C-alpha positions as CSV (number, residue, x, y, z in Angstrom):
1,M,168.3,-27.7,-11.5
2,Y,168.3,-28.9,-7.8
3,G,171.5,-26.9,-7.3
4,D,169.9,-23.8,-8.6
5,L,166.9,-24.2,-6.3
6,L,169.1,-24.8,-3.3
7,E,171.2,-21.7,-4.2
8,E,168.0,-19.6,-4.4
9,V,166.8,-20.9,-1.0
10,V,170.1,-20.1,0.6
11,H,170.0,-16.7,-1.0
12,E,166.5,-16.0,0.3
13,A,167.6,-17.2,3.8
14,N,170.3,-14.7,3.7
15,H,167.8,-12.0,2.9
16,Q,165.7,-13.1,5.9
17,D,168.7,-12.9,8.1
18,E,169.5,-9.4,6.8
19,V,165.9,-8.3,7.5
20,K,166.2,-9.6,11.1
21,E,169.5,-7.9,11.6
22,L,168.2,-4.6,10.2
23,S,165.0,-4.8,12.3
24,R,167.2,-5.2,15.4
25,W,169.3,-2.2,14.3
26,W,166.2,-0.1,13.9
27,K,164.7,-1.2,17.3
28,N,168.1,-0.7,19.1
29,L,168.5,2.7,17.6
30,G,165.7,3.8,19.9
31,L,164.3,6.4,17.5
32,I,160.9,4.7,17.2
33,E,160.2,5.4,20.9
34,H,160.6,9.1,20.3
35,L,159.3,9.2,16.7
36,N,156.2,7.1,17.0
37,F,154.7,9.1,14.1
38,A,157.3,7.8,11.7
39,R,156.5,5.0,9.2
40,D,157.8,1.7,10.4
41,R,158.8,0.4,7.0
42,I,162.2,-1.3,7.4
43,V,161.2,-4.2,5.2
44,E,160.1,-1.9,2.4
45,C,163.4,0.0,2.7
46,F,165.2,-3.4,2.5
47,M,163.2,-4.3,-0.6
48,C,164.5,-1.2,-2.3
49,A,168.1,-2.2,-1.4
50,V,167.5,-5.7,-2.7
51,G,166.1,-4.3,-5.9
52,V,169.3,-2.4,-6.4
53,A,171.8,-5.1,-5.4
54,S,170.5,-8.6,-4.8
55,E,173.6,-10.6,-5.2
56,P,175.2,-12.1,-2.0
57,R,178.4,-10.2,-2.5
58,Y,176.4,-6.9,-1.9
59,R,175.2,-7.8,1.6
60,S,177.1,-5.0,3.3
61,F,176.0,-2.5,0.7
62,R,172.3,-3.6,1.0
63,K,172.4,-3.1,4.8
64,W,174.0,0.3,4.4
65,L,171.5,1.4,1.7
66,T,168.5,0.1,3.8
67,K,169.7,2.2,6.8
68,A,170.1,5.3,4.6
69,I,166.7,4.9,3.0
70,K,165.1,4.4,6.5
71,L,166.7,7.5,7.9
72,V,165.7,9.6,4.9
73,A,162.1,8.3,5.4
74,V,162.2,9.4,9.0
75,I,163.3,12.9,7.9
76,D,160.5,12.9,5.3
77,D,158.0,12.0,8.1
78,V,159.3,14.8,10.3
79,Y,158.5,17.2,7.5
80,D,155.2,15.7,6.5
81,I,153.6,14.7,9.8
82,Y,155.2,16.0,12.9
83,A,157.1,19.2,13.1
84,T,155.6,22.7,13.6
85,F,156.4,25.4,11.1
86,N,159.1,27.0,13.3
87,E,160.7,23.6,13.9
88,L,160.7,22.9,10.2
89,K,162.4,26.2,9.5
90,Q,165.2,25.3,11.9
91,F,165.4,21.7,10.7
92,T,165.5,22.9,7.1
93,I,168.4,25.1,7.8
94,A,170.2,22.3,9.6
95,V,169.9,19.8,6.7
96,E,170.2,22.5,4.0
97,K,166.9,21.5,2.4
98,L,164.7,23.6,0.2
99,A,161.5,18.7,0.6
100,E,157.9,22.1,1.3
101,R,155.1,23.9,-0.6
102,E,152.2,25.5,1.4
103,R,150.1,22.3,1.2
104,G,153.0,20.3,2.7
105,D,154.0,18.3,-0.3
106,A,157.4,18.3,-1.8
107,A,157.6,19.9,-5.2
108,S,157.2,17.1,-7.7
109,S,158.6,16.9,-11.3
110,I,155.0,17.3,-12.5
111,L,154.4,20.5,-10.5
112,C,157.8,21.9,-11.5
113,Y,157.1,21.3,-15.2
114,M,153.6,22.8,-14.9
115,N,155.0,25.9,-13.3
116,E,158.0,26.3,-15.7
117,M,156.1,25.6,-18.9
118,S,152.6,26.9,-17.9
119,V,150.9,23.7,-19.0
120,S,148.1,21.6,-17.5
121,E,148.7,18.7,-15.1
122,E,147.8,16.2,-17.9
123,E,150.3,17.7,-20.3
124,A,152.9,17.7,-17.5
125,R,152.2,14.1,-16.7
126,N,152.5,13.1,-20.3
127,H,155.8,14.9,-20.7
128,I,157.2,13.3,-17.5
129,K,156.1,9.8,-18.8
130,W,157.8,10.6,-22.1
131,M,161.0,11.6,-20.3
132,I,160.9,8.3,-18.3
133,R,160.5,6.3,-21.6
134,E,163.3,8.1,-23.2
135,T,165.6,7.7,-20.2
136,W,164.8,3.9,-20.2
137,K,165.8,3.8,-23.9
138,R,169.2,5.4,-23.1
139,I,169.7,3.1,-20.0
140,N,168.9,0.0,-22.0
141,E,171.2,1.1,-24.8
142,E,174.1,1.6,-22.4
143,C,173.4,-1.8,-20.8
144,F,172.8,-3.9,-23.8
145,T,174.7,-2.4,-26.8
146,K,177.8,-0.9,-25.4
147,M,180.6,-2.5,-23.5
148,C,181.0,-0.5,-20.3
149,S,184.2,-0.7,-18.2
150,S,182.1,-0.1,-15.1
151,Q,179.4,-2.7,-15.7
152,W,178.8,-3.2,-12.0
153,F,178.0,0.5,-11.7
154,V,175.7,0.5,-14.7
155,S,173.9,-2.6,-13.2
156,L,173.4,-0.9,-9.8
157,T,172.1,2.3,-11.3
158,T,169.8,0.5,-13.7
159,N,168.4,-1.5,-10.8
160,A,168.0,1.7,-8.8
161,A,165.9,3.1,-11.6
162,R,163.8,-0.1,-11.8
163,V,163.1,0.1,-8.0
164,A,162.1,3.7,-8.2
165,H,159.9,3.1,-11.1
166,T,158.3,0.0,-9.4
167,L,157.7,1.9,-6.2
168,Y,156.4,5.2,-7.6
169,Q,154.6,4.3,-10.9
170,N,151.2,4.1,-9.1
171,G,151.8,6.6,-6.3
172,D,154.0,6.4,-3.2
173,G,154.7,2.7,-2.8
174,L,157.2,3.2,0.0
175,G,155.1,5.4,2.2
176,I,151.8,3.6,1.6
177,Q,151.9,-0.2,1.6
178,D,149.5,-1.1,-1.1
179,R,148.6,-4.7,-2.2
180,D,151.2,-4.8,-4.9
181,I,154.1,-3.8,-2.6
182,R,152.9,-6.1,0.1
183,R,152.7,-9.0,-2.4
184,Q,156.3,-8.2,-3.6
185,I,157.6,-8.2,0.0
186,L,155.9,-11.5,0.8
187,S,157.3,-13.1,-2.4
188,L,160.8,-11.8,-1.7
189,V,161.2,-12.6,2.0
190,I,158.5,-15.0,3.2
191,E,157.0,-17.1,0.5
192,P,160.1,-18.8,-0.9
193,F,160.3,-20.7,2.4
194,L,156.7,-21.7,2.4
195,E,157.2,-23.4,-1.0
196,V,160.3,-25.5,0.0
């Protein structure tokens, strides 16, 4: 039991080291000086990566994934907050993106379903929730009832689905740091060391 606790503490210490390293990377990149409108959410991005692959052997993958998520968040902020319409047109062409509607929001699955099926928002939300439940059933069946030759891939993709579900089930958990997300970050990176 003591060995398991020690292993967990070492694992959490590695996560703290990774957050420090990623924070230095973000600061040294110098984008924040020119993009002060962008969300400074490197820890939230890291939390997404840890949710996908928490094991020590995935350290490099976690750092790469955190950086990718952070850069995508910056692009999202450029679209949502900063750029003028003409700048957005040029930027959209540059990144080959379809990310805005006239009100500035990206088309969501709910809006797409409402438009395609001519249904109310409530009906669309219920349908999307049904789709999520059915997808979870298929994912769980793949994970728990079938032997998969690429179990590591199944594990990572299942974890990615869990992270997305956790972050977005009650709104934009990455863009807006609510109490639940803050609590999860504290329990992942800070609190394990307060208990030891």
